[in-house]
C-alpha positions as CSV (number, residue, x, y, z in Angstrom):
1,X,28.2,20.3,-14.2
2,X,27.8,16.5,-14.6
3,X,24.3,15.2,-14.1
4,X,23.9,13.6,-10.7
5,X,23.7,9.9,-10.5
6,X,20.4,10.0,-8.4
7,X,21.4,6.5,-7.2
8,X,19.1,5.2,-4.5
9,X,19.7,3.4,-1.1
10,X,17.0,2.6,1.4
11,X,17.2,1.7,5.1
12,X,14.4,0.1,7.1
13,X,14.1,-0.5,10.7
14,X,11.9,-3.3,12.1
15,X,10.5,-4.4,15.4
16,X,10.7,-8.0,16.2
17,X,7.5,-9.5,17.7
18,X,6.3,-12.8,19.2
19,X,4.1,-14.4,16.7
20,X,1.9,-16.0,19.4
21,X,1.5,-13.0,21.8
22,X,2.1,-10.1,19.5
23,X,4.5,-8.7,22.1
24,X,7.9,-7.3,21.5
25,X,10.8,-9.7,21.5
26,X,12.7,-7.9,24.2
27,X,15.6,-10.4,24.3
28,X,15.7,-12.2,20.8
29,X,18.2,-15.0,20.6
30,X,21.7,-14.0,19.5
31,X,21.5,-16.8,16.9
32,X,18.9,-14.9,15.1
33,X,21.1,-11.9,14.3
34,X,23.9,-14.3,13.3
35,X,21.6,-16.1,11.0
36,X,20.4,-12.8,9.4
37,X,24.0,-11.5,9.2
38,X,25.2,-14.7,7.4
39,X,22.4,-14.5,4.9
40,X,22.6,-10.7,4.2
41,X,26.3,-10.1,4.0
42,X,26.6,-6.6,5.5
43,X,23.0,-5.6,4.7
44,X,21.7,-6.1,8.3
45,X,22.8,-4.5,11.6
46,X,21.5,-4.4,15.1
47,X,19.7,-1.2,16.3
48,X,19.7,0.7,19.6
49,X,17.1,-1.6,21.2
50,X,17.5,-5.4,21.2
51,X,13.9,-5.7,19.9
52,X,15.0,-3.9,16.7
53,X,16.8,-4.8,13.5
54,X,17.9,-2.7,10.6
55,X,18.4,-3.6,7.0
56,X,19.9,-1.5,4.1
57,X,19.8,-2.0,0.4
58,X,22.8,-2.0,-1.9
59,X,23.1,1.2,-4.1
60,X,20.4,0.9,-6.6
61,X,19.9,2.6,-10.0
62,X,16.3,1.9,-10.5
63,X,13.1,1.8,-8.3
64,X,12.5,-1.9,-9.5
65,X,15.9,-2.7,-8.2
66,X,15.3,-1.0,-4.8
67,X,11.8,-2.8,-4.6
68,X,13.5,-6.2,-5.2
69,X,16.3,-5.5,-2.7
70,X,13.8,-4.5,0.0
71,X,11.4,-7.5,-0.8
72,X,14.4,-9.8,-0.4
73,X,15.5,-8.1,2.8
74,X,12.2,-8.4,4.4
75,X,11.7,-11.9,3.3
76,X,15.1,-13.0,4.7
77,X,14.4,-11.4,8.1
78,X,11.0,-13.1,8.2
79,X,12.5,-16.5,7.2
80,X,15.2,-16.3,9.9
81,X,12.9,-15.0,12.5
82,X,10.2,-17.7,11.9
83,X,12.0,-20.7,13.5
84,X,12.3,-18.7,16.8
85,X,8.6,-17.9,16.8
86,X,9.2,-14.3,15.8
87,X,8.4,-12.0,12.9
88,X,9.5,-8.4,11.8
89,X,6.8,-5.6,11.7
90,X,7.5,-2.6,9.6
91,X,5.8,0.0,11.9
92,X,7.2,3.0,13.6
93,X,5.7,2.2,17.0
94,X,4.4,-1.1,18.5
95,X,0.7,-0.8,19.6
96,X,1.3,-1.9,23.1
97,X,5.0,-2.3,23.7
98,X,6.5,-0.8,26.8
99,X,9.8,1.1,26.4
100,X,10.6,0.4,30.1
101,X,10.7,-3.4,29.3
102,X,13.4,-3.0,26.6
103,X,17.1,-3.2,26.8
104,X,19.6,-1.5,24.5
105,X,22.2,-3.4,22.4
106,X,25.5,-3.9,24.0
107,X,27.6,-2.1,21.4
108,X,30.3,0.6,21.8
109,X,28.3,3.3,19.9
110,X,25.0,2.5,21.6
111,X,26.6,2.4,25.1
112,X,27.9,5.9,24.5
113,X,24.5,7.2,23.4
114,X,22.8,5.4,26.3
115,X,25.2,7.1,28.8
116,X,24.8,10.5,27.0
117,X,21.1,10.5,26.5
118,X,19.7,8.6,29.5
119,X,16.0,8.3,29.7
120,X,15.5,10.3,26.5
121,X,17.0,7.5,24.4
122,X,15.6,4.7,26.5
123,X,12.2,5.9,25.3
124,X,13.2,5.6,21.7
125,X,11.0,2.5,20.9
126,X,10.5,3.8,17.3
127,X,11.6,2.8,13.9
128,X,11.8,4.7,10.6
129,X,12.8,4.5,6.8
130,X,15.7,6.5,5.5
131,X,16.2,7.2,1.8
132,X,19.6,8.1,0.3
133,X,19.8,9.8,-3.1
134,X,23.2,10.3,-4.7
135,X,24.0,13.8,-5.7
136,X,27.7,14.0,-6.1
137,X,28.4,17.7,-6.6
138,X,28.7,19.5,-3.2
139,X,27.2,22.8,-4.5
140,X,24.2,21.1,-5.9
141,X,23.7,18.8,-2.9
142,X,23.6,21.7,-0.5
143,X,21.4,23.7,-2.7
144,X,18.9,20.9,-3.0
145,X,19.4,20.3,0.8
146,X,18.0,23.8,1.6
147,X,15.0,23.6,-0.8
148,X,13.8,20.0,0.0
149,X,12.9,21.0,3.6
150,X,9.7,22.5,2.1
151,X,8.5,18.9,1.1
152,X,9.3,17.1,4.3
153,X,5.8,17.5,5.8
154,X,4.3,16.1,2.6
155,X,6.5,13.0,2.8
156,X,5.6,12.6,6.5
157,X,1.9,12.9,6.0
158,X,1.9,10.0,3.5
159,X,3.8,7.6,5.8
160,X,2.2,7.6,9.2
161,X,2.4,4.3,10.9
162,X,2.6,5.2,14.6
163,X,-0.9,6.1,16.1
164,X,-0.3,4.0,19.3
165,X,2.0,4.4,22.1
166,X,2.3,1.9,25.1
167,X,-1.3,0.6,24.5
168,X,-3.0,4.0,24.1
169,X,-4.3,5.8,21.0
170,X,-2.2,9.0,20.7
171,X,-4.4,11.1,18.5
172,X,-1.4,11.4,16.2
173,X,-0.8,9.6,12.9
174,X,3.0,9.8,13.5
175,X,3.6,9.7,17.2
176,X,7.2,8.4,16.3
177,X,8.2,12.0,15.7
178,X,6.9,13.2,19.1
179,X,9.1,10.6,20.8
180,X,12.1,11.5,18.4
181,X,11.8,15.2,19.0
182,X,13.0,14.6,22.6
183,X,16.4,14.0,21.2
184,X,18.8,16.8,20.5
185,X,19.9,17.7,16.9
186,X,16.6,16.5,15.5
187,X,13.8,18.1,13.5
188,X,13.9,20.3,10.5
189,X,17.5,21.1,9.4
190,X,19.3,24.4,9.4
191,X,20.0,26.0,6.1
192,X,23.6,26.4,5.0
193,X,24.9,28.5,2.0
194,X,27.4,25.7,1.0
195,X,29.1,22.6,2.1
196,X,31.9,24.4,3.8
197,X,29.5,26.3,5.9
198,X,27.9,23.0,7.1
199,X,31.3,21.3,7.8
200,X,32.5,24.4,9.8
201,X,29.4,24.2,11.9
202,X,29.8,20.4,12.6
203,X,33.5,21.0,13.3
204,X,32.5,23.3,16.2
205,X,30.7,20.5,17.8
206,X,33.5,18.0,17.1
207,X,36.3,20.2,18.2
208,X,34.5,21.1,21.5
209,X,34.0,17.3,22.2
210,X,30.1,17.4,21.9
211,X,30.0,15.0,18.9
212,X,32.5,12.5,17.5
213,X,31.2,13.1,14.0
214,X,28.1,14.2,12.0
215,X,26.4,10.8,12.3
216,X,24.9,12.2,15.6
217,X,23.0,14.9,13.8
218,X,19.6,13.3,13.3
219,X,17.8,15.9,11.4
220,X,14.7,15.0,9.2
221,X,17.0,15.5,6.3
222,X,20.7,15.5,6.3
223,X,23.8,15.4,4.1
224,X,25.3,11.9,4.6
225,X,28.6,11.8,6.5
226,X,29.8,8.8,4.6
227,X,28.5,9.1,1.1
228,X,27.7,12.0,-1.4
229,X,24.0,11.6,-0.7
230,X,21.1,13.4,0.8
231,X,19.3,11.3,3.4
232,X,15.7,11.8,3.9
233,X,14.8,10.6,7.5
234,X,11.4,12.1,8.4
235,X,9.1,9.3,7.2
236,X,7.6,6.5,9.4
237,X,8.4,3.1,8.0
238,X,5.5,1.6,5.9
239,X,4.3,-1.9,6.5
240,X,3.1,-2.1,2.9
241,X,6.2,-2.2,0.7
242,X,4.3,-0.4,-2.2
243,X,3.8,2.6,0.1
244,X,7.5,2.8,1.1
245,X,8.7,2.4,-2.4
246,X,6.3,5.3,-3.6
247,X,7.6,7.6,-0.9
248,X,11.3,6.7,-1.9
249,X,10.4,7.4,-5.6
250,X,8.8,10.7,-4.7
251,X,11.9,11.9,-2.8
252,X,14.2,10.8,-5.6
253,X,11.9,12.7,-8.1
254,X,11.8,15.8,-6.0
255,X,15.6,15.8,-6.0
256,X,15.6,15.6,-9.8
257,X,12.9,18.2,-10.1
258,X,14.9,20.8,-8.1
259,X,18.1,20.0,-10.0
260,X,16.2,20.6,-13.3
261,X,15.0,23.9,-11.9
262,X,18.6,24.9,-11.0
263,X,19.8,24.2,-14.5
264,X,17.2,26.8,-15.7
265,X,18.5,29.2,-13.0
266,X,15.3,28.7,-11.0
267,X,14.8,27.5,-7.4
268,X,12.0,26.7,-5.0
269,X,11.2,29.7,-2.8
270,X,12.6,29.6,0.7
271,X,10.1,29.6,3.5
272,X,10.5,30.2,7.2
273,X,11.5,27.1,9.0
274,X,9.0,28.2,11.7
275,X,6.2,28.0,9.0
276,X,7.4,24.7,7.7
277,X,7.4,23.3,11.2
278,X,3.8,24.1,11.5
279,X,3.0,22.0,8.3
280,X,5.3,19.2,9.9
281,X,3.1,19.3,13.0
282,X,-0.1,19.2,10.9
283,X,1.3,16.1,9.1
284,X,2.5,14.4,12.3
285,X,-0.9,15.0,13.9
286,X,-3.4,14.3,11.0
287,X,-1.4,12.3,8.3
288,X,-3.3,12.3,4.9
289,X,-6.3,14.1,6.6
290,X,-4.1,17.1,7.1
291,X,-4.5,20.4,5.4
292,X,-0.9,21.8,4.8
293,X,-0.3,25.5,4.3
294,X,0.5,26.5,0.7
295,X,2.6,29.6,1.4
296,X,2.2,31.0,-2.2
297,X,-1.5,30.9,-2.0
298,X,-1.7,31.8,1.7
299,X,-4.2,29.0,2.4
300,X,-4.5,25.5,3.7
301,X,-4.8,22.7,1.1
302,X,-6.0,19.2,1.7
303,X,-3.4,16.5,1.3
304,X,-5.4,14.8,-1.4
305,X,-5.1,17.9,-3.5
306,X,-1.5,18.4,-2.7
307,X,-0.7,14.9,-3.8
308,X,-2.3,15.6,-7.2
309,X,0.0,18.7,-7.5
310,X,3.1,16.7,-6.4
311,X,2.3,14.1,-9.0
312,X,2.1,16.7,-11.8
313,X,5.2,18.5,-10.4
314,X,7.4,15.5,-10.8
315,X,5.8,13.8,-13.9
316,X,8.8,14.6,-16.1
317,X,11.1,13.1,-13.5
318,X,8.9,10.0,-12.9
319,X,9.2,9.5,-16.7
320,X,12.9,9.8,-16.7
321,X,13.2,7.3,-13.8
322,X,10.5,4.9,-15.2
323,X,8.6,5.1,-11.9
324,X,5.3,6.5,-13.1
325,X,3.4,3.7,-11.3
326,X,5.2,4.3,-8.0
327,X,4.3,8.0,-8.2
328,X,0.7,7.4,-9.2
329,X,0.5,5.1,-6.0
330,X,0.7,8.2,-3.8
331,X,-2.8,9.0,-5.0
332,X,-4.0,5.7,-3.5
333,X,-2.2,6.5,-0.2
334,X,-3.8,9.8,0.0
335,X,-7.3,8.6,-0.7
336,X,-7.3,5.4,1.3
337,X,-5.0,6.3,4.2
338,X,-1.7,5.3,5.6
339,X,-1.0,2.4,8.0
340,X,-2.0,4.6,11.0
341,X,-5.5,4.8,9.5
342,X,-5.7,1.1,8.9
343,X,-4.4,0.3,12.4
344,X,-7.0,2.6,14.0
345,X,-9.8,1.0,12.0
346,X,-8.7,-2.5,12.9
347,X,-8.5,-1.6,16.5
348,X,-12.1,0.0,16.5
349,X,-13.5,-2.9,14.5
350,X,-12.1,-5.4,17.0
351,X,-13.5,-3.4,20.0
352,X,-17.0,-3.3,18.2
353,X,-16.8,-7.1,17.8
354,X,-16.5,-7.6,21.6
355,X,-12.8,-8.0,21.9
356,X,-11.0,-6.6,24.9
357,X,-8.6,-3.6,24.5
358,X,-5.6,-5.9,24.8
359,X,-6.9,-8.2,22.1
360,X,-7.9,-5.4,19.9
361,X,-4.3,-4.2,20.1
362,X,-3.0,-7.6,19.4
363,X,-5.2,-7.7,16.3
364,X,-3.4,-4.6,15.1
365,X,-0.1,-6.4,15.5
366,X,-1.4,-9.4,13.5
367,X,-2.3,-7.0,10.8
368,X,1.1,-5.4,10.8
369,X,2.8,-8.8,10.6
370,X,0.5,-9.7,7.6
371,X,1.3,-6.5,5.8
372,X,5.0,-6.6,6.5
373,X,5.2,-10.3,5.3
374,X,3.1,-9.7,2.2
375,X,6.3,-9.5,0.1
376,X,7.6,-12.9,1.4
377,X,7.4,-16.1,-0.3
378,X,3.9,-17.8,0.0
379,X,5.0,-20.7,2.2
380,X,6.7,-18.3,4.8
381,X,3.6,-16.1,4.7
382,X,1.2,-18.8,5.4
383,X,3.2,-20.5,8.2
384,X,3.6,-17.1,10.0
385,X,-0.2,-16.5,10.2
């Protein structure tokens, strides 16, 4: 069997905020998207809500290439938004945005979804990061698809950026998933023995008129309907580019690690989806403070220790991809916390300094703008503060 390409593509969804008030831009000017589209040539698209915008990298061969692409995409969106008094934030929820104040984008696909899902999709004021890894062989792709589910809670725990919902602390590090779980065809994916079994299952829904195609299957991990890739969708989006790139590197390395195991007639042990869903909940609730169940040892292990094990597990793959620094960065996330931890600290610090709850939440938005724009050119960064 030919070695997979393990090419990489990353999609990020941003919220657009008013630089002065910190509030969501519920009706951004149409000219803004036109400006972005002209500059990014097919690498930007509207999202379901008007206050959102999505970017996607070209197909990348290295982590350095993916990093440069994402930095350019973030910088361009920031550049184009600035004249309108707006900025993107790479966070999975807005600290105080109200979903009832938002309107969905007038696009055929989104109009159909809005009519079908009603209030469930109206509440979808959330953003994520999706990572595609190229695995051309059908048999290998679905074998890895079944095994990778085990690692999805680990990826989630390292990504949390949605501790607030409509101005309230949720007690979760990734409230985004709680909102997303209301949608059908979400959550951990089913397991399939091969590509044909998957396609036959999807065909049942298409033939009966439930779905137009597999793009309306929104699992945490899915085979792409358009490309020979596996698409990891469980993670929150990370304001700090270094964090997002580290998670993309980990997913890519896990794909290669499992492919190496298969070449040696080995595979990761299947675990009950019910048990993995408990790890998913622990990650959603606690982030890097979570203790996930190690099923082989029959005990809960702190994320800090699990990250050390992951780094060791994919060391050979990080060497092969030249992404040792990105994988090592996971240790920093585990030790210092994710965006959710920083947002909560900023909020509590602002309250202790005498700020009102609303001003404390606005301080969180300002921090998110700062972190998201940290990859932009200095003059843009300075003028957006």
